[in-house]
N, C-alpha and C positions, 0 to 999 in steps of 0.2 A: 355818319355811319362808315364803317370799313367795308368797302364793296369790291368784289371781283366782278369785272365786266367781261362778258363773253359775247363776241359778235364778229362779223366778217364784212358784209357788203356796205355799200353807200347808205342803205336804209338805216343801218345801226349808228352811223356817225353822229347825227344830231342828238341822239339819245346819250351817247358817250359825252358829248359836249355839255349837255344839260346836267348830267350827274357830276361831272368834274367841277361844276361851279358850286355845288352844294355839299359834296361828300368827299371822303378820302378814298380814291381809287388805288387799292393796294396792288392790283395786277390787272392787266388786260390780256385776255386769251383770244386768239384769232387763228384762222387757218394759216398754214405755212405759205410763204411766198411761192408763186407759180410762174412758170415761163409764159411770157405773153409778148405781144407785139411782133413786128416783122423780124426783129433781131432775136426773138425768143429769150430776152433777158429775164432774169428773176425779178418779179414785181411784187412788192408787198401788197396786202389787201388794203382796201380803203380804211378800215379800222386801224390796222397796223400803222399806216402812214399818219393818221390823225393822232394816235396815241404817242407816236414818236415826237410829233410837233408839240404835244402837250407835256412832254418829258415824263411820260408814264411808263412804267416797266411793262414790257411786252413778252408774252410767251406764246409759242405756236407749235405745240406738240402735234404729232400726226395721229395720236390716240391718247385717250385718258384711261385706258384699261390697265396699265401696268401699276404695280404697287408703288414704285418710285414716283410716278406722276401723281398718284393719289395722295401720297404722303406730302409731296411738295405743295399740292393744292391745300391740304388740311393745315399745313404749317403757316399759311397766310393768315389764319385766325380771323377770317372775315365774319362780319355780321350777316351778310347776305350776298348772294350772287345774282346779278341781273343778266339775263340771257336773251339775246335778240338776233335771230338769223345767224347763229353760230356755225352750224353745219356738222357738228360732231355729236354723237350720242353720249349722254352723261350717265356713267355707271352709278349705281346706288350709292357707292362710297363718296362720289362727288356731290350727289344730291343731298347727302346727309351732313356734309362737312360744315357749311356755314351755320351759324347759330340759329338763324331764322330762315334757313332753307334757300332754295333757288327760285327766283321769280322770272317767268318768261313773258315777254311782250309779243303778243301774237296779232297779226294783222287780219283778223276776221272776228265775227261775232260768234264765238264758240257756242255750241258744238259744230256749227256750220263751217266748212272748209278748214278742217284739221289738215296739217301736212305742209308740203313744200311750196305751193304756188297759190296762196289764198287770194291775192289781189287779181292775178290773171283770171282765175276761175270765177270769181264773183262777177267780173265784167262780162266774161264770155257766157255765163249762165243767165245774164239779164237781171241780176239781183237789183232791187231798188235801193238797198243800203248795205253798208259794211261797217267796219269799225275796228277798234282796238280792245283787246282783253289783256289784263294783267292776271296771270295765272300762276298758281303754286305748282311747281313742277313735280311730277311723279314719273314712274318708269314708263308708262304708256305714252303713245304719240299724241301729244296735245290733249291729254285726257284729264288733267288736274283741275281742281276747283278754281273758280274765278273770283278774284278779289275785287276788281273794278272793271267796268266796261264803258265804252263811249262809242256812239254810232255816228255815222256821217252818210248823207245821201250820195248815191252814185249818179252824177249828173249825165245828161243825155250825150255829151261829147267828151266825157272823161276818158282818158287813156290810162293804161296801167302806170305810166310815168306820172301822170297827174295825181292819181290816187296814192301811189307810192310816196310822193313827196308830202302829201297832206297827212297821210297816216303816220309817217315818220315823225312829223312835228307833234301830232296828237299823242303818239307813244311817249315822246320826251316829256310832255306835260303830265300825262297820266301816271308815269312811273314816279315822278316827284311827289304827286299827291299820294300815291300808294305808300311810299316810304315814309312820308310825314305822318301818315295815319295808320301805319301797319298794326299797332297793338289793338286798334279798335275795329279793324275790318273783319267781316264775317265771310269766310270762304263759302262760295255757292257751288255745290256740286253740279257738274254738267248733266243735263238730262240725256236719257237714252234716245229720245226722239229728236229728229232733225239732224242727225250726224251725217256729214258728207266729208269726203276726202279730196283735197286739192292736189292731185297728182302732178308731179314735175312736168313742165311743158316739154313736149317732144317736138323737134323741128319739123317732123312730118305733119304736124297739125297746121302748119303755116300756109300751105298752098290754098288759095281761095277757090271755092267751087261756086261759080256764079249762078248755078242752078238753085242754090239755097235761097231762102227768103232774104230780102234786104235787111231785115232786122238781124238775122243770123250773121250775115256778112259784115254788117256794121259792128256788131259785138266782137267778131273775130279780129277785125282790123284794130279796133281800139284796145282789145284785151291783149293782143300780142305786140303792142307798141310800147317801147322801142325795140324790145328783144323778144323773140327772134325776128319779129317783123313779118306780118302777113304779106304774101307776094302773089303775083300773077305774071303771065307772059304777055308782053305787048309786042307783037310781031315776033322777032327772034330775041328779044331782050327781056331779061327778068327784072321786074320792077317791084320795089317794096312800097306798100301802101300803109302810111303811118297815122293818118287821122282821117276821120270820115264823119258823115252825118246822114240821116235818112233824107230822101229827096222824093219829089213827085216825079212820076214817069213810069212808063211800061215799055217793054221791048223784049227782044230775044235775050236770053241769059248771056251776059258779057258784052252786050251791044253798047257802044259809046253813043249815048243820046245827044250830048252836047258837052263841050269842055271836058271836064273829068266827072261827069255824071254818067254812071254806069247802070244799066238795067240788070236786075237779078231775076231769079225764078219768079218772084213776085215783088213788085215795087222796085225802087232804085236807091242808089247811094251816091252822094257827092263825096269825092275824094278831095280832102282839103290840105293834105300834105303827102307828097310822094317822093320817091328816091330812085333815080336810075343808078345802074351799076357804076361804081367809081366816082359818083357825085354826091354832093350834100343833099339833105332833104330840101324840097322846094315847094313853094306855093303852086297852085294850078297854073297861074299866069306864067311863072318862070319855068315850070316844068314843060309846058307846051311850046315855049319859045324855041324854035329850031328843032323840034322833035315831031316827026310825022306820026301821030298816034293812029294805029289802025282802027278800022271801024268795029272790030270785034276783039275783045280780050279773052285770053284763055287761062 
């Protein structure tokens, strides 16, 4: 099939790779390069870099609203567009241009967690499972009918990075199935019940409140790892907590019980990966070597 691929972050890259092995990618759309790093050099998106390596034509308009951009898109004469974490709103003229429409790969079990941060929100809410949906796109935010879905359990120690990587591979496999069977698939309208919205993560959510339950703190740590990273104060130093698990123990909220086992409002958590300012993430043993952890975290 002649496919336009539209995506931007690392999550989208394995899906682009999978499609490129089976189909004709006539264009790759991604976000424009951004200034990044200490030198603030322009840096292409992960999808842009991968598409260049695959010798695929790349386009990065700042908007798709202009008649010229819409005409250029239509001129690609694509069978279908595959969209995954692209980051721009698709006007109706774009949605209508490919012969078989636009398919979105969404990292949740719709209608739960429509929106920007479905992986983070599923972990932070304590969901038992999540998954991938292949959805026919329409004008609403993740409201289109679902063609295929596949679920995966959220394991007790899964972080957003763990789930991100697993769901990306699932999405790559599922979109190939969807394209191979497209004429026979029956679109399933989303139900009005169970709709939730995965709001973009705000860095203000990352400060840990040790007075919360251990379950809540554990989900916050895992759901915000690796970005933006849940954090607390250890003495006068800000420390990121990147992996955790529930632990036995009780104490004053924020009390260091032993090692990196910290008491919460109820219960306790083991911190299994932590990062001091200016250093790499470390195991508890390495983290505590040469660092005088205070008796109370804030």
